[in-house]
Phi, psi and omega in degrees: 000121184269173187295321179299328175286320178301321176301319183273329178276343192236134183269334180233121181278154169281173181300321180297313180299315173304317182295317177299313180289336174293320182280003173101014176067223182298317176306305181295325186267352178070012182194162175283139185240126177247327182209181181303320177310310175302314179306308187301318177295320177296325175303300183301324169281348169091131179292164169292156167304338182287337173301317176300320178298319178300308181296320178304316177289313181305316180266349185061044188275151174267177174292325175297319168307316179289330170302314180297307180304326185261002179062036184232182176266161177301322176301321179295309182301316182297323179295317183299319176287317183294318180266359180055042185278157168297142175263156180299164180293328181296310180291332171298311174307310183295326175295315181298309173310307174305315189295324180291329189278329180293327182278332170299307186297327172289320173298315182290317181273351179060026174196124178308319180294320176294324175294322175295318186291319186295321187290332188254018183233142178295140183246130177304314174305347180242027180068032186057036175251159175294129171307327183295329176301336190269337196280001179273352176232155172299318178298313183290318183296323178298320185293313178292316169310309178302322182290316179301316181291331172292319180296312179313321182255017166080017170276138178305127182236000000 
């Protein structure tokens, strides 16, 4: 069963499925995705440049913002777009991690626009920093995930 089937057969996607959808599904990951092992393979092979484009649109990011999230230079991001290149495994992993947080924010806040607003607004529970600033590292991503889960369960964040 491929992601497209999940999307049509399922009313509520899992976090991984939502993250894959945010990155453009099969087109963005360059392969059919059924489970996390498929995502792992796609990460190692490198996502399509379209995954970058999808996250850029979803969060209204600049190339500089994408460079920050993928721990690359703005020139590298521009080159991926110009050449329509496959992106590196490291950048793919960072994009997937960010997409999972975006998917969680959308689930917790019940609205993609509110999720984008929340991710781009300083949050008290993060020392008045932007959640997006944390998504470039595993530790930071974990902190944002934790804050969202506290919000989800009604704890003051």
